[in-house]
N, C-alpha and C positions, 0 to 999 in steps of 0.2 A: 846413770850403768850404763857400761861400754857394752858393743854390738860390735861384735866383727864379722864380715861374711867373705868368704871363701867363694871364689872364683868357680861358676858353674861347671864341669870337664864340658869340653867341645859335640862330646858325640850323644847330647842329651838336649832333643829337642824342646823338650818339657820337664828341665827339675824341679821338683819339691823339695822344698827349705824343711828341717827339723830344727831346730834350738836346744842346746842345750843350756842352760842358766843355772850356772852355779851363784853359790852364797858364799860373798867372803866379809866374813863380820868383823866391827869392826868395836871399839872401844865400851859402843855403848849395847854391846848385843847380847842377849841374855846367857850366862855363863856356861852352858856347858858346849855354846856354839863356839865358844871361845875357845874352849880348854880342845875342843874336836879340829877345829883349825889349826891350834896350838904345834898337837898331835899328829898331824898330815903334815905329807912331804912339801904341802902347799899351802897355802893360808883357808882354804875354804872345808867348808863346813858342812854342807844341801848339793844337792842335785836333782834338776829336774828334766824332763825329756819331754819336748815343747811343739805342739805342732801347729800347724799353717789357720789354726783354725780357735788358738790360743788353748785348747786342749791341753791340761799337763798332767802329766804322770811322774807319779814320785811317791814316797811315804814319809813322815818326818815323826822322832821318837815319840812311841807313846801312842800310836796311832795304827790304824790300818793304810793298804794300797787308797792309794786316792788314785780318780783319772778324772780332771775338772777344771772348764774357763776359771783362768788366771791370769793377773793383768801384768803384774813384776814390774810393779813400780815402786819397790822397796829400792832405793839408789845403793842397795849393799849386792846388787842379784849383778852378774855380767852374763852377757849372752852370746855364746857364738853360734852362728847357722850354718850348719852342714849342707847339701848340693846333692840331692839321693834321688835315683830314679822313681817313678811311681810305683815300683812294684816291693823298692823298701821301703819307700813310706808307708804304701799299704801295710804290707809285713809287722811294721814295727805299732803303729795303730790296733791292727788287730791284738798284735800281743798284748798290748795292753789293756785294750777292752774282756781279755782274754783272763788276765791274772789280777784283775780289779776283782772280778766275779768271786774269785779264790779266797777270800777275805784272808790275806798273810798281813802276818801282823810284824812290828816293829821285832828286831832284836838288838840288841845292845853285844850280844856275841857279835854277830855278824859284821856290824860296822867296827869295832875294833878290831877283827880277826882283818877286815882290811887295810888297818894300818899295820899291822906285825908280820906280813908275809915274806914269806921264803920265796928269794930266787926261782927261778923256773914252776911256782907253784901259783894259778891264777888265786886264790881266795886259800886262807889260814883256813877255815869253816869251807868242808869243800860240801858239804851236804847242800841241794838244792832247796829252792821254798818250797817246792811241793812233798818233797824230805819231811823237814822241819817246821813245816806252816808257819813261817819268816822269813826276812831279809832288812835289808839296809836299804837307803836309797841310792846309794851308788854299785852297789851287787846289783838292784833288780832293776837301773838303767844301760848300767851291762850288758846285762841279760835281753833288753829288748833288744837294744842298739845290733848285740851277737844275730839274733835271732832273724832280725831286720836283713842285716849283712850275710847271712848264713856261714859266715866264718864258726869256727867252734862248734860249742854244741852247748846252746838255748836250751831254757828246761820251762816250763808251763805250756 
């Protein structure tokens, strides 16, 4: 598993770490994982947002959102660590806790829509998870990060 740590901003006396876990499928991975990685702009088929207590937030095909402890022992995961403020960390954590209670299901439409984007538009599938009742891993993790950074308009 590859691990990259970004240098914390000097103005933060106590920074927190959010990790993004990217799944890079290999030739022995499930067929759909390989298809998704092939169709994307990079060889990634899945992403999770991971907190310091190993709580991971995302959604798998055919399931609902989850927010649970995970180990990421699968060597196909590559982890990128981000330094964030306490407020950003807490905001992201709260977003995940709230989102998982809403029972959003996985959406193939949202997943494929993220790959076939129109330049200048964030998603081909513009509805929010609250409007459609569904989402995909990259869309919901992006919304959690946007909510934490208070950039753009995040929903949930």
